[in-house]
C-alpha positions as a Markdown table, in Angstrom:
| # | Residue | x | y | z |
|---|---|---|---|---|
| 1 | Met | 62.7 | 10.2 | 8.9 |
| 2 | Glu | 62.0 | 6.3 | 8.1 |
| 3 | Phe | 59.4 | 4.7 | 10.9 |
| 4 | Lys | 58.0 | 1.3 | 11.3 |
| 5 | Met | 54.0 | 1.8 | 11.3 |
| 6 | Glu | 51.6 | -1.2 | 12.5 |
| 7 | Lys | 48.2 | -1.2 | 11.3 |
| 8 | Arg | 45.5 | -3.3 | 13.3 |
| 9 | Thr | 43.7 | -5.8 | 11.6 |
| 10 | Ile | 39.8 | -4.5 | 12.1 |
| 11 | Gly | 36.7 | -5.7 | 11.3 |
| 12 | Arg | 35.7 | -8.6 | 8.7 |
| 13 | Gln | 38.1 | -9.5 | 5.9 |
| 14 | Lys | 37.7 | -10.3 | 2.3 |
| 15 | Glu | 39.3 | -13.5 | 3.3 |
| 16 | Glu | 35.7 | -14.5 | 4.7 |
| 17 | Val | 33.6 | -14.2 | 2.2 |
| 18 | Arg | 33.2 | -16.7 | -0.5 |
| 19 | Gln | 35.7 | -15.5 | -3.0 |
| 20 | Glu | 32.8 | -15.9 | -5.9 |
| 21 | Asp | 30.8 | -13.5 | -3.8 |
| 22 | Phe | 33.6 | -10.9 | -3.2 |
| 23 | Glu | 34.3 | -11.1 | -7.0 |
| 24 | Leu | 31.3 | -9.8 | -8.1 |
| 25 | Ala | 30.8 | -7.2 | -4.8 |
| 26 | Tyr | 34.2 | -6.3 | -6.1 |
| 27 | Lys | 33.4 | -5.7 | -9.9 |
| 28 | Phe | 30.4 | -3.9 | -9.1 |
| 29 | Ser | 32.3 | -1.4 | -6.8 |
| 30 | Lys | 34.8 | -1.0 | -10.2 |
| 31 | Ile | 32.0 | 0.1 | -12.4 |
| 32 | Leu | 30.7 | 2.5 | -9.9 |
| 33 | Phe | 33.8 | 4.2 | -8.6 |
| 34 | Arg | 34.6 | 4.8 | -12.4 |
| 35 | Glu | 31.3 | 6.4 | -13.0 |
| 36 | Met | 31.1 | 8.1 | -9.9 |
| 37 | Gly | 34.7 | 8.8 | -8.7 |
| 38 | Asp | 34.7 | 10.9 | -5.5 |
| 39 | Met | 31.3 | 11.2 | -5.1 |
| 40 | Leu | 31.4 | 7.8 | -3.4 |
| 41 | Lys | 32.6 | 7.9 | 0.4 |
| 42 | Ala | 32.3 | 3.8 | 0.7 |
| 43 | Leu | 30.9 | 1.1 | -0.5 |
| 44 | Val | 30.5 | -1.9 | 1.9 |
| 45 | Leu | 29.6 | -5.7 | 1.6 |
| 46 | Phe | 27.5 | -6.8 | 4.3 |
| 47 | Gly | 24.7 | -8.6 | 5.5 |
| 48 | Ser | 24.6 | -12.3 | 5.6 |
| 49 | Thr | 26.9 | -12.7 | 2.7 |
| 50 | Ala | 29.5 | -10.9 | 4.7 |
| 51 | Arg | 28.2 | -11.9 | 8.0 |
| 52 | Thr | 28.1 | -16.4 | 7.2 |
| 53 | Gly | 30.6 | -16.4 | 4.4 |
| 54 | Arg | 28.3 | -19.1 | 2.6 |
| 55 | Lys | 26.7 | -18.3 | -0.3 |
| 56 | Glu | 23.1 | -16.3 | 0.5 |
| 57 | Lys | 20.6 | -15.2 | -2.3 |
| 58 | Asp | 21.6 | -11.9 | -2.4 |
| 59 | Ile | 24.7 | -10.3 | -1.7 |
| 60 | Asp | 24.1 | -6.9 | 0.1 |
| 61 | Leu | 25.9 | -3.9 | -0.9 |
| 62 | Leu | 25.9 | -0.4 | 0.7 |
| 63 | Val | 26.5 | 2.8 | -1.1 |
| 64 | Ile | 27.4 | 6.0 | 0.9 |
| 65 | Val | 27.4 | 8.9 | -1.0 |
| 66 | Asp | 28.8 | 12.2 | 0.0 |
| 67 | Asp | 26.2 | 14.8 | 0.4 |
| 68 | Val | 28.4 | 17.3 | 2.2 |
| 69 | Thr | 31.4 | 18.5 | -0.3 |
| 70 | Val | 28.6 | 17.9 | -3.6 |
| 71 | Arg | 25.5 | 19.4 | -3.9 |
| 72 | Ile | 23.1 | 16.2 | -4.6 |
| 73 | Ser | 20.7 | 17.5 | -7.5 |
| 74 | Pro | 17.3 | 16.0 | -8.9 |
| 75 | Glu | 19.3 | 15.3 | -12.1 |
| 76 | Leu | 22.7 | 13.8 | -9.7 |
| 77 | Val | 20.2 | 11.4 | -8.2 |
| 78 | Glu | 18.6 | 9.9 | -11.6 |
| 79 | Thr | 22.0 | 9.9 | -12.8 |
| 80 | Tyr | 23.0 | 7.4 | -10.0 |
| 81 | Arg | 20.1 | 5.1 | -10.2 |
| 82 | Ile | 20.8 | 4.7 | -13.7 |
| 83 | Ile | 24.0 | 4.2 | -13.7 |
| 84 | Thr | 23.7 | 1.8 | -10.1 |
| 85 | Glu | 20.7 | 0.0 | -12.1 |
| 86 | Lys | 22.7 | -0.8 | -15.5 |
| 87 | Ala | 25.9 | -1.8 | -13.2 |
| 88 | Val | 23.5 | -4.0 | -11.2 |
| 89 | Val | 22.6 | -5.8 | -15.1 |
| 90 | Glu | 25.9 | -6.1 | -16.5 |
| 91 | Val | 27.4 | -8.1 | -12.9 |
| 92 | Ser | 24.6 | -9.7 | -11.6 |
| 93 | Glu | 21.1 | -9.7 | -10.3 |
| 94 | Arg | 22.0 | -11.2 | -6.9 |
| 95 | Leu | 23.1 | -8.2 | -6.0 |
| 96 | His | 20.4 | -5.7 | -3.9 |
| 97 | Ile | 22.1 | -2.2 | -3.6 |
| 98 | Thr | 20.9 | 0.3 | -0.4 |
| 99 | Ser | 22.0 | 3.9 | -0.5 |
| 100 | Met | 23.2 | 6.1 | 2.2 |
| 101 | Lys | 23.9 | 9.6 | 2.3 |
| 102 | Phe | 27.3 | 10.5 | 4.2 |
| 103 | Ser | 25.6 | 12.9 | 6.6 |
| 104 | Ser | 22.8 | 10.3 | 7.3 |
| 105 | Phe | 25.3 | 7.5 | 7.8 |
| 106 | Trp | 27.3 | 9.7 | 10.0 |
| 107 | Glu | 23.9 | 10.7 | 12.5 |
| 108 | Tyr | 23.4 | 7.1 | 12.6 |
| 109 | Ala | 27.0 | 6.3 | 13.8 |
| 110 | Arg | 27.5 | 8.9 | 16.1 |
| 111 | Ala | 24.3 | 8.2 | 18.0 |
| 112 | Gly | 25.0 | 4.5 | 18.2 |
| 113 | Asp | 22.3 | 4.0 | 15.9 |
| 114 | Pro | 21.6 | 0.0 | 15.5 |
| 115 | Val | 21.2 | 0.2 | 11.7 |
| 116 | Ala | 25.1 | 2.0 | 11.8 |
| 117 | Val | 26.6 | -0.1 | 13.9 |
| 118 | Asn | 25.4 | -3.5 | 12.6 |
| 119 | Ile | 27.1 | -2.5 | 9.6 |
| 120 | Leu | 30.2 | -1.3 | 10.8 |
| 121 | Arg | 29.5 | -4.9 | 13.3 |
| 122 | Glu | 30.0 | -6.8 | 9.8 |
| 123 | Gly | 30.7 | -4.7 | 6.9 |
| 124 | Ile | 33.4 | -5.4 | 5.0 |
| 125 | Pro | 34.4 | -1.9 | 2.9 |
| 126 | Leu | 35.0 | -2.6 | -0.9 |
| 127 | Ile | 35.5 | 1.8 | -1.3 |
| 128 | Asp | 36.4 | 3.5 | 1.6 |
| 129 | Ala | 37.4 | 7.3 | 1.6 |
| 130 | Gly | 38.9 | 6.4 | 5.1 |
| 131 | Phe | 36.3 | 7.1 | 7.6 |
| 132 | Phe | 34.5 | 3.4 | 7.0 |
| 133 | Arg | 37.7 | 1.5 | 9.0 |
| 134 | Pro | 38.3 | 3.9 | 11.8 |
| 135 | Leu | 34.6 | 4.1 | 12.4 |
| 136 | Gln | 34.5 | 0.3 | 13.1 |
| 137 | Ala | 37.8 | 0.2 | 15.6 |
| 138 | Leu | 36.2 | 2.8 | 17.4 |
| 139 | Leu | 33.1 | 0.5 | 17.5 |
| 140 | Phe | 35.0 | -2.4 | 18.2 |
| 141 | Asp | 36.8 | -0.4 | 21.2 |
| 142 | Gly | 33.8 | 0.7 | 22.8 |
| 143 | Arg | 33.9 | 4.3 | 21.8 |
| 144 | Ile | 30.4 | 3.8 | 19.8 |
| 145 | Arg | 27.8 | 4.0 | 22.0 |
| 146 | Pro | 24.0 | 4.6 | 21.7 |
| 147 | Ser | 23.3 | 8.5 | 23.0 |
| 148 | Pro | 19.7 | 8.5 | 24.8 |
| 149 | Glu | 18.4 | 10.6 | 21.9 |
| 150 | Ser | 18.7 | 7.3 | 20.2 |
| 151 | Val | 17.2 | 5.2 | 22.8 |
| 152 | Trp | 14.1 | 7.0 | 23.1 |
| 153 | Thr | 13.7 | 7.0 | 19.2 |
| 154 | Tyr | 13.7 | 3.2 | 19.4 |
| 155 | Phe | 11.5 | 2.7 | 22.3 |
| 156 | Ala | 8.8 | 5.3 | 20.8 |
| 157 | Arg | 8.7 | 2.5 | 17.8 |
| 158 | Ser | 7.2 | 0.1 | 19.9 |
| 159 | Pro | 3.7 | 1.3 | 21.0 |
| 160 | Arg | 3.3 | 2.3 | 17.6 |
| 161 | Ala | 4.7 | -1.0 | 16.5 |
| 162 | Leu | 1.9 | -2.6 | 18.9 |
| 163 | Phe | -1.0 | -0.5 | 18.1 |
| 164 | Ser | -0.2 | -1.3 | 14.1 |
| 165 | Ala | -0.5 | -5.2 | 15.2 |
| 166 | Arg | -3.5 | -5.1 | 16.6 |
| 167 | Arg | -4.7 | -3.3 | 13.3 |
| 168 | His | -3.8 | -6.4 | 11.3 |
| 169 | Val | -5.3 | -8.4 | 13.0 |
| 170 | Leu | -8.5 | -6.1 | 12.7 |
| 171 | Gly | -7.7 | -5.7 | 9.1 |
| 172 | Ala | -6.9 | -9.8 | 8.6 |
| 173 | Val | -10.3 | -10.2 | 10.1 |
| 174 | Leu | -12.0 | -7.9 | 7.3 |
| 175 | Asp | -10.2 | -10.0 | 4.6 |
| 176 | Leu | -11.5 | -13.5 | 6.3 |
| 177 | Tyr | -15.2 | -11.4 | 5.4 |
| 178 | Trp | -14.1 | -10.4 | 1.4 |
| 179 | Ala | -13.5 | -14.0 | 1.1 |
| 180 | Val | -16.8 | -15.3 | 2.2 |
| 181 | Val | -18.5 | -12.3 | 0.8 |
| 182 | Asp | -17.1 | -12.9 | -2.8 |
| 183 | Ser | -17.1 | -17.0 | -2.7 |
| 184 | Ala | -20.8 | -16.0 | -1.9 |
| 185 | His | -21.4 | -14.3 | -4.9 |
| 186 | Ala | -19.5 | -16.7 | -7.5 |
| 187 | Ser | -22.1 | -19.3 | -6.1 |
| 188 | Leu | -24.9 | -17.3 | -6.6 |
| 189 | Met | -23.5 | -15.7 | -10.3 |
| 190 | Met | -23.8 | -19.7 | -10.7 |
| 191 | Leu | -27.8 | -19.5 | -10.7 |
| 192 | Asn | -27.5 | -16.5 | -12.9 |
| 193 | Val | -28.4 | -13.8 | -10.4 |
| 194 | Thr | -26.7 | -10.8 | -10.4 |
| 195 | Pro | -24.4 | -10.0 | -7.5 |
| 196 | Pro | -26.1 | -8.2 | -4.8 |
| 197 | Ser | -24.9 | -5.7 | -1.9 |
| 198 | Pro | -23.5 | -7.6 | 1.1 |
| 199 | Asp | -25.7 | -6.7 | 3.4 |
| 200 | His | -28.1 | -8.3 | 0.8 |
| 201 | Val | -26.1 | -11.9 | 0.6 |
| 202 | Ala | -27.0 | -13.9 | 3.1 |
| 203 | Glu | -31.1 | -13.5 | 2.3 |
| 204 | Leu | -30.2 | -14.8 | -1.1 |
| 205 | Leu | -28.5 | -17.5 | -0.3 |
| 206 | Asp | -31.3 | -18.8 | 2.1 |
| 207 | Lys | -33.8 | -18.0 | -1.4 |
| 208 | Met | -31.7 | -19.7 | -3.6 |
| 209 | Leu | -29.4 | -22.1 | -2.2 |
| 210 | Val | -31.1 | -22.9 | 0.8 |
| 211 | Ala | -34.2 | -23.2 | 0.0 |
| 212 | Arg | -33.5 | -25.6 | -3.0 |
| 213 | Gly | -31.0 | -27.9 | -0.6 |
| 214 | Leu | -28.0 | -26.9 | -2.3 |
| 215 | Leu | -26.6 | -25.2 | 0.7 |
| 216 | Lys | -26.7 | -25.5 | 4.5 |
| 217 | Pro | -28.7 | -23.4 | 6.9 |
| 218 | His | -25.3 | -23.1 | 8.7 |
| 219 | His | -23.8 | -21.2 | 5.3 |
| 220 | Val | -26.0 | -18.2 | 5.9 |
| 221 | Glu | -25.4 | -18.4 | 9.4 |
| 222 | Thr | -21.9 | -17.7 | 8.4 |
| 223 | Met | -22.6 | -14.7 | 6.4 |
| 224 | Lys | -24.4 | -13.4 | 7.7 |
| 225 | Lys | -21.4 | -13.6 | 11.2 |
| 226 | Phe | -19.0 | -12.1 | 9.1 |
| 227 | Tyr | -21.4 | -9.4 | 7.6 |
| 228 | Asp | -22.1 | -8.4 | 11.2 |
| 229 | Leu | -18.0 | -8.5 | 12.4 |
| 230 | Gln | -16.9 | -6.2 | 9.1 |
| 231 | Lys | -19.9 | -3.7 | 10.0 |
| 232 | Arg | -18.7 | -3.8 | 13.6 |
| 233 | Val | -15.1 | -3.5 | 12.7 |
| 234 | Val | -15.1 | -0.6 | 10.3 |
| 235 | His | -17.7 | 1.2 | 13.0 |
| 236 | Arg | -14.4 | 0.5 | 15.3 |
| 237 | Glu | -17.1 | -1.5 | 17.7 |
| 238 | Leu | -14.4 | -4.5 | 17.6 |
| 239 | Lys | -11.3 | -2.7 | 18.6 |
| 240 | Glu | -9.3 | -6.3 | 19.2 |
| 241 | Phe | -9.3 | -9.9 | 18.5 |
| 242 | Lys | -6.9 | -12.2 | 20.6 |
| 243 | Gly | -5.3 | -15.1 | 18.5 |
| 244 | Ala | -7.3 | -17.8 | 19.2 |
| 245 | Glu | -10.5 | -16.1 | 18.2 |
| 246 | Tyr | -9.3 | -15.2 | 14.9 |
| 247 | Asp | -8.1 | -18.9 | 14.4 |
| 248 | Glu | -11.6 | -19.7 | 14.5 |
| 249 | Leu | -12.8 | -17.6 | 12.2 |
| 250 | Tyr | -10.0 | -18.3 | 9.5 |
| 251 | Lys | -11.3 | -21.8 | 10.2 |
| 252 | Glu | -14.8 | -21.3 | 9.5 |
| 253 | Ala | -14.0 | -18.7 | 6.5 |
| 254 | Ala | -11.8 | -21.3 | 5.3 |
| 255 | Ala | -14.4 | -24.1 | 5.1 |
| 256 | Phe | -17.2 | -21.7 | 4.3 |
| 257 | Val | -15.2 | -20.6 | 0.8 |
| 258 | Asp | -14.6 | -24.5 | 0.5 |
| 259 | Asp | -17.9 | -25.5 | 0.5 |
| 260 | Met | -18.8 | -22.4 | -2.5 |
| 261 | Lys | -15.4 | -23.7 | -4.6 |
| 262 | Arg | -17.5 | -27.4 | -4.4 |
| 263 | Phe | -20.8 | -26.0 | -5.5 |
| 264 | Val | -19.3 | -23.9 | -7.8 |
| 265 | Glu | -17.1 | -26.8 | -9.8 |
| 266 | Ser | -19.8 | -29.4 | -9.5 |
| 267 | Arg | -22.7 | -27.6 | -10.4 |
| 268 | Glu | -23.4 | -25.8 | -13.6 |
| 269 | Phe | -27.1 | -24.1 | -14.1 |
| 270 | Ala | -28.6 | -22.7 | -17.6 |
| 271 | Ser | -30.0 | -20.0 | -18.0 |
| 272 | Asp | -33.7 | -21.4 | -16.9 |
| 273 | Gly | -32.5 | -22.6 | -13.4 |
| 274 | Lys | -31.9 | -26.2 | -13.9 |
| 275 | Lys | -29.9 | -28.3 | -12.7 |
| 276 | His | -27.1 | -29.8 | -14.2 |
| 277 | Pro | -27.7 | -33.7 | -14.2 |
| 278 | Ser | -24.2 | -34.1 | -12.9 |
| 279 | Ala | -24.4 | -32.1 | -9.8 |
| 280 | Arg | -24.2 | -33.4 | -6.3 |
| 281 | Lys | -25.7 | -32.8 | -3.1 |
| 282 | Ala | -25.0 | -29.4 | -1.1 |
| 283 | Pro | -22.0 | -29.6 | 0.9 |
């Protein structure tokens, strides 16, 4: 019996991608299929290259491998890694490969997870074992929706991210401390002074540099301030810094480091501690 079957045009098409980028992606897909065969369930062009149609720095490709009917052994994983890396070298360093197991992609799609939804929305399959385009059609028909579990899974990340953001700011304050103490150590080393432990740096700056008019008293105060700050952060006495507070600390630390740099660059000391004639006044 003969009958006419009309197929839908689903999702983005290869004509929407720069020809050069598509050809690179297609060449990679042929190499991978030749080596891995039916283990490949799909190879999808996605990301900004598929989305914008413009030349981008990277060409993002998703490789979905069969872990349902194929047993994924460590040896197979290593073989796949070697083949993939060699193919990238052969085709183009612009290729950025993301690998995912079929079972993982299916769970993401079933739950309406943004990871799968975004790839389905913009992806262009170069290899498709018969599941990717149908899932795209289901998405565009509104039949792939986030599950309650996936909603709360994503929401649960938000408080952790906020907490992490606070910790990053505290870590940045510790970085400022190390910038100050390291530059102070360098200045003392210009006097042939063995770098002291951090709790003695301010004292030696005062004794060896401020007392000789080589630095200003406020440099000692800055060193004391940042030493005290790092102790309070490490001992969790300080649990949060506002953005404006951090900005002021950064300015003070940067000014201190700049002064130490000028000192190190403009002064050379002999082993007996005598100042080089070219030395300038204290910064």
